[in-house]
C-alpha atoms as a printed R data frame, in Angstrom:
    type eleno elety resid chain resno      x      y      z
1   ATOM     1    CA   MET     A     1 -6.528 40.903 38.574
2   ATOM     2    CA   ARG     A     2 -4.724 42.815 41.081
3   ATOM     3    CA   ARG     A     3 -7.339 42.026 43.734
4   ATOM     4    CA   PHE     A     4 -6.182 38.322 43.818
5   ATOM     5    CA   GLY     A     5 -2.640 39.526 44.353
6   ATOM     6    CA   ILE     A     6 -3.716 41.292 47.029
7   ATOM     7    CA   VAL     A     7 -5.707 38.468 48.655
8   ATOM     8    CA   ARG     A     8 -2.969 36.020 48.076
9   ATOM     9    CA   ALA     A     9 -0.765 38.147 49.977
10  ATOM    10    CA   ILE     A    10 -3.104 38.681 52.925
11  ATOM    11    CA   LYS     A    11 -3.540 34.818 53.178
12  ATOM    12    CA   PHE     A    12  0.620 33.954 52.796
13  ATOM    13    CA   ALA     A    13  0.889 36.814 55.591
14  ATOM    14    CA   LEU     A    14 -1.345 35.064 57.689
15  ATOM    15    CA   PHE     A    15 -0.148 31.649 57.002
16  ATOM    16    CA   ALA     A    16  3.096 32.566 58.025
17  ATOM    17    CA   VAL     A    17  1.892 34.287 61.458
18  ATOM    18    CA   VAL     A    18 -0.101 31.212 62.335
19  ATOM    19    CA   ALA     A    19  3.480 28.933 61.151
20  ATOM    20    CA   ALA     A    20  5.667 31.347 62.844
21  ATOM    21    CA   THR     A    21  3.310 30.773 66.495
22  ATOM    22    CA   VAL     A    22  2.878 27.217 66.108
23  ATOM    23    CA   VAL     A    23  6.854 26.764 65.582
24  ATOM    24    CA   SER     A    24  7.608 29.212 68.225
25  ATOM    25    CA   ALA     A    25  5.148 27.440 70.867
26  ATOM    26    CA   ALA     A    26  6.619 24.215 69.870
27  ATOM    27    CA   VAL     A    27 10.018 25.493 70.266
28  ATOM    28    CA   MET     A    28  9.219 26.836 73.811
29  ATOM    29    CA   LEU     A    29  7.541 23.981 74.884
30  ATOM    30    CA   LEU     A    30 10.372 21.698 73.684
31  ATOM    31    CA   TRP     A    31 13.005 23.813 75.498
32  ATOM    32    CA   ASN     A    32 11.106 24.133 78.581
33  ATOM    33    CA   TRP     A    33 10.338 20.321 79.040
34  ATOM    34    CA   LEU     A    34 13.773 19.085 78.305
35  ATOM    35    CA   MET     A    35 16.306 21.670 78.446
36  ATOM    36    CA   PRO     A    36 16.151 22.588 82.008
37  ATOM    37    CA   THR     A    37 16.355 18.685 83.053
38  ATOM    38    CA   ILE     A    38 19.183 17.854 80.725
39  ATOM    39    CA   PHE     A    39 21.502 20.876 81.284
40  ATOM    40    CA   GLU     A    40 20.008 22.734 84.268
41  ATOM    41    CA   VAL     A    41 18.984 25.891 82.464
42  ATOM    42    CA   ARG     A    42 16.213 28.522 82.727
43  ATOM    43    CA   LEU     A    43 12.908 28.264 81.201
44  ATOM    44    CA   ILE     A    44 12.178 30.710 78.378
45  ATOM    45    CA   THR     A    45  8.827 32.501 77.088
46  ATOM    46    CA   PHE     A    46  7.254 32.642 73.906
47  ATOM    47    CA   TRP     A    47  9.255 35.808 72.383
48  ATOM    48    CA   GLN     A    48 12.369 34.228 73.249
49  ATOM    49    CA   ALA     A    49 11.316 30.967 71.539
50  ATOM    50    CA   LEU     A    50 10.494 33.121 68.711
51  ATOM    51    CA   GLY     A    51 13.947 34.567 68.920
52  ATOM    52    CA   LEU     A    52 15.673 31.121 69.033
53  ATOM    53    CA   PHE     A    53 13.780 30.010 66.044
54  ATOM    54    CA   VAL     A    54 14.765 32.735 63.704
55  ATOM    55    CA   LEU     A    55 18.402 32.665 64.860
56  ATOM    56    CA   SER     A    56 18.394 29.098 64.211
57  ATOM    57    CA   ARG     A    57 16.697 29.389 60.798
58  ATOM    58    CA   ILE     A    58 19.286 32.238 59.694
59  ATOM    59    CA   LEU     A    59 22.362 30.277 60.948
60  ATOM    60    CA   PHE     A    60 21.198 26.800 59.898
61  ATOM    61    CA   GLY     A    61 17.923 27.301 57.333
62  ATOM    62    CA   ARG     A    62 17.827 30.534 55.522
63  ATOM    63    CA   PHE     A    63 13.475 30.425 55.335
64  ATOM    64    CA   GLY     A    64 13.728 28.264 52.283
65  ATOM    65    CA   GLY     A    65 15.686 31.101 50.500
66  ATOM    66    CA   PRO     A    66 16.260 31.811 46.919
67  ATOM    67    CA   GLY     A    67 18.475 28.717 46.588
68  ATOM    68    CA   ARG     A    68 15.414 26.228 46.481
69  ATOM    69    CA   ARG     A    69 13.528 28.316 44.134
70  ATOM    70    CA   ARG     A    70 16.355 28.950 41.382
71  ATOM    71    CA   TYR     A    71 16.673 25.121 41.373
72  ATOM    72    CA   TRP     A    72 12.936 24.452 40.810
73  ATOM    73    CA   ARG     A    73 13.226 27.023 38.185
74  ATOM    74    CA   HIS     A    74 16.227 25.596 36.364
75  ATOM    75    CA   ARG     A    75 15.128 21.878 36.462
76  ATOM    76    CA   MET     A    76 11.497 23.093 35.308
77  ATOM    77    CA   ALA     A    77 13.320 25.052 32.266
78  ATOM    78    CA   GLU     A    78 15.391 21.972 31.395
79  ATOM    79    CA   ARG     A    79 11.989 19.880 31.371
80  ATOM    80    CA   TRP     A    80 10.311 23.021 29.096
81  ATOM    81    CA   ASN     A    81 13.329 22.851 26.700
82  ATOM    82    CA   ARG     A    82 13.194 19.068 26.005
83  ATOM    83    CA   MET     A    83  9.260 19.200 25.487
84  ATOM    84    CA   SER     A    84  7.752 18.954 21.869
85  ATOM    85    CA   PRO     A    85  5.332 21.896 20.733
86  ATOM    86    CA   GLU     A    86  2.614 19.293 21.227
87  ATOM    87    CA   GLU     A    87  3.488 18.339 24.807
88  ATOM    88    CA   ARG     A    88  4.002 22.018 25.689
89  ATOM    89    CA   GLU     A    89  0.248 23.013 24.471
90  ATOM    90    CA   LYS     A    90 -1.079 19.890 26.425
91  ATOM    91    CA   PHE     A    91  0.784 20.942 29.527
92  ATOM    92    CA   MET     A    92 -0.404 24.718 29.297
93  ATOM    93    CA   ALA     A    93 -4.036 23.479 28.702
94  ATOM    94    CA   GLY     A    94 -3.700 20.944 31.662
95  ATOM    95    CA   MET     A    95 -2.311 23.894 34.208
96  ATOM    96    CA   LYS     A    96 -4.774 26.503 32.846
97  ATOM    97    CA   GLY     A    97 -7.066 27.549 35.441
98  ATOM    98    CA   ARG     A    98 -4.853 26.012 38.306
99  ATOM    99    CA   CYS     A    99 -2.329 28.383 38.484
100 ATOM   100    CA   GLY     A   100 -3.597 31.812 36.701
101 ATOM   101    CA   PRO     A   101 -2.418 33.218 33.904
102 ATOM   102    CA   LEU     A   102  0.930 31.239 32.074
103 ATOM   103    CA   GLU     A   103  4.115 32.438 30.209
104 ATOM   104    CA   SER     A   104  6.285 29.846 28.847
105 ATOM   105    CA   PRO     A   105  9.698 29.354 31.022
106 ATOM   106    CA   SER     A   106 12.104 30.412 28.529
107 ATOM   107    CA   ALA     A   107 10.193 33.949 28.966
108 ATOM   108    CA   THR     A   108 11.484 34.161 32.601
109 ATOM   109    CA   THR     A   109 14.756 34.699 33.630
110 ATOM   110    CA   VAL     A   110 16.545 31.349 34.871
């Protein structure tokens, strides 16, 4: 069980590094293509593009922060509360094996 969590964390970290690299490269290429022509500014390096990306996410995007997760949890808890016991069993049976061990949403904090 614990090994699955470690593998999952490694996969997530690897995905995050690849995603940050791709996005930073895109920011750098777009900046170096557009900004010098439009505003007569200097070209930037990959690391400056990464810093610009992180700064923009902090200022405008919050990296998909907790607000979105809370909304999803709240919505799922509402749906769970509206289900009949038969519908809950059917849902749990359908999700078994897809997401690992399940517990009812009412058992988690919302």
